[in-house]
C-alpha positions as CSV (number, residue, x, y, z in Angstrom):
1,M,0.0,0.0,0.0
2,P,1.5,3.4,-1.0
3,I,2.4,5.8,1.8
4,Q,1.2,9.4,2.1
5,I,3.4,12.4,2.6
6,N,2.5,15.5,4.5
7,K,2.1,18.2,1.8
8,D,1.5,20.8,4.4
9,V,5.3,21.3,4.6
10,K,5.2,23.3,1.4
11,G,6.4,26.8,2.3
12,R,7.7,25.7,5.6
13,E,10.9,27.5,6.7
14,Y,13.5,25.8,8.8
15,P,15.8,27.5,11.3
16,P,18.7,29.4,9.7
17,Y,22.2,28.2,10.3
18,V,25.7,29.8,9.9
19,I,28.5,28.5,7.7
20,T,32.1,29.8,7.8
21,V,34.1,28.9,4.7
22,E,37.6,27.6,5.3
23,R,40.4,28.0,2.8
24,G,41.5,24.4,3.1
25,K,38.0,23.1,2.5
26,I,37.8,25.0,-0.8
27,K,41.1,23.4,-2.0
28,E,40.0,20.0,-0.7
29,F,36.7,20.2,-2.5
30,A,38.3,21.4,-5.8
31,R,40.7,18.4,-5.6
32,A,37.9,16.0,-4.8
33,I,35.8,17.0,-7.8
34,G,38.9,17.1,-10.1
35,D,38.7,20.8,-10.7
36,P,42.2,22.0,-11.8
37,N,41.2,25.7,-11.9
38,P,44.0,27.6,-10.1
39,F,41.4,30.1,-8.7
40,H,40.2,27.3,-6.5
41,Q,43.6,25.9,-5.4
42,D,46.4,28.4,-5.7
43,D,46.7,31.2,-3.1
44,A,49.0,33.3,-5.4
45,V,46.6,33.1,-8.4
46,G,43.6,33.8,-6.1
47,A,45.3,36.9,-4.5
48,A,46.1,38.2,-8.0
49,S,42.6,37.7,-9.2
50,E,39.8,40.3,-9.4
51,W,38.4,38.8,-6.2
52,G,41.6,39.2,-4.2
53,D,41.5,35.6,-2.9
54,L,40.7,32.0,-3.7
55,I,37.1,31.4,-4.8
56,A,35.1,28.3,-4.3
57,P,34.0,26.1,-7.2
58,P,30.3,26.8,-8.1
59,T,29.1,23.6,-6.6
60,F,30.9,24.1,-3.3
61,A,27.7,25.3,-1.7
62,I,26.6,21.6,-1.6
63,T,28.7,21.5,1.6
64,F,26.5,24.1,3.3
65,R,24.4,21.6,5.2
66,H,22.8,21.7,8.6
67,D,23.3,19.1,11.3
68,D,19.5,18.3,11.4
69,G,18.9,17.5,7.8
70,G,16.4,14.9,8.9
71,A,13.8,17.5,10.1
72,M,12.3,17.8,6.6
73,L,11.9,14.0,6.3
74,R,10.3,13.8,9.7
75,D,7.9,16.6,8.8
76,L,7.1,14.9,5.5
77,G,6.3,11.7,7.4
78,T,8.7,9.5,5.6
79,D,12.1,7.8,6.2
80,I,15.4,7.7,4.4
81,S,14.8,4.3,2.8
82,R,12.3,5.9,0.5
83,V,14.4,8.9,-0.6
84,L,16.3,9.5,-3.8
85,H,18.4,12.5,-4.8
86,G,16.6,14.1,-7.8
87,E,18.6,17.1,-8.9
88,Q,20.6,20.0,-7.6
89,E,20.9,23.6,-8.8
90,F,23.2,26.4,-7.7
91,E,22.5,30.1,-8.6
92,L,25.6,32.2,-7.6
93,F,25.4,35.9,-7.5
94,R,29.0,36.4,-6.5
95,P,31.9,34.1,-5.6
96,I,32.1,32.2,-2.3
97,K,35.4,33.1,-0.6
98,P,37.4,31.7,2.4
99,G,37.0,33.4,5.7
100,E,33.5,34.6,4.9
101,T,30.6,33.7,7.1
102,Y,27.2,33.0,5.5
103,L,23.7,32.6,6.8
104,C,21.7,29.8,5.2
105,R,17.9,30.0,5.3
106,P,16.3,26.7,4.1
107,R,12.7,26.2,3.2
108,V,10.5,23.8,1.3
109,A,9.6,25.6,-1.9
110,D,7.3,23.0,-3.4
111,V,5.8,19.5,-3.0
112,Y,4.1,17.6,-5.8
113,E,3.4,14.1,-6.9
114,K,3.8,12.2,-10.2
115,T,3.4,8.7,-11.3
116,G,6.2,7.1,-13.3
117,K,7.0,3.7,-14.6
118,S,8.0,2.5,-11.1
119,G,4.9,3.9,-9.5
120,P,3.9,7.0,-7.6
121,M,6.5,9.4,-6.3
122,A,6.6,12.7,-4.4
123,F,9.0,15.5,-5.4
124,V,10.1,17.9,-2.7
125,V,11.9,21.1,-3.8
126,R,14.1,22.5,-1.1
127,E,15.5,26.0,-1.5
128,T,18.3,27.5,0.6
129,V,19.1,31.2,0.3
130,V,22.6,32.1,1.3
131,T,23.4,35.6,2.5
132,D,26.5,37.4,3.7
133,R,26.9,39.5,6.9
134,S,25.3,42.5,5.2
135,N,22.3,40.3,4.3
136,E,23.1,40.4,0.6
137,I,22.2,37.2,-1.3
138,V,25.3,35.3,-2.4
139,A,23.7,32.1,-3.6
140,T,20.5,30.2,-3.9
141,I,20.7,26.4,-3.6
142,R,17.8,24.3,-4.9
143,G,17.5,20.5,-4.6
144,V,14.8,18.1,-5.4
145,T,14.3,15.1,-3.2
146,V,12.3,12.2,-4.7
147,I,10.3,10.0,-2.3
148,R,8.9,6.6,-3.5
149,L,5.3,6.4,-2.3
C-alpha cells in the first residue's frame, strides 16, 4: 500500500544556520571534484585575481548543510529508505570566498506528486538562500528530493 506524505510542509521555513568557509575546505573540495582551476587551489593566483583571494567552485555550496537535515523528512512523514536525490541547482550571485561567514535559510519551496514507470513518487523542492553579513544574497541552492510512495 502506498504511503502518504505531508504536503503541508510546502512553504515551511527551517531554522537558519551559519557556515564559515575555510580555505583548506575549498582546496580540498576542488581536488575531490577534479577541478584544476587555479582560482580554487592556488593562493597566489587567487590573490592576484579580481576577487583578491581564492574562490570556491560553483558547486561548493553543496557542503552548506545543517546538522539536522532529517527534520524535513520527519515533517514529510517518511524515512530515508524511500528517498532518492533528484537534482541540484546552484545560482551564484558572487563568488564564495574563504574566511566569509554566511547565513543559510532553508525552506520547502514545493511538494508535488507524479506517477512514473515504477509507481507514484513525491517531489520535494528545497531551497536555501545564502546571505552574507550585510544580508546580501550570495547564492540560492535548490535541490529536489524524490520519495517513493
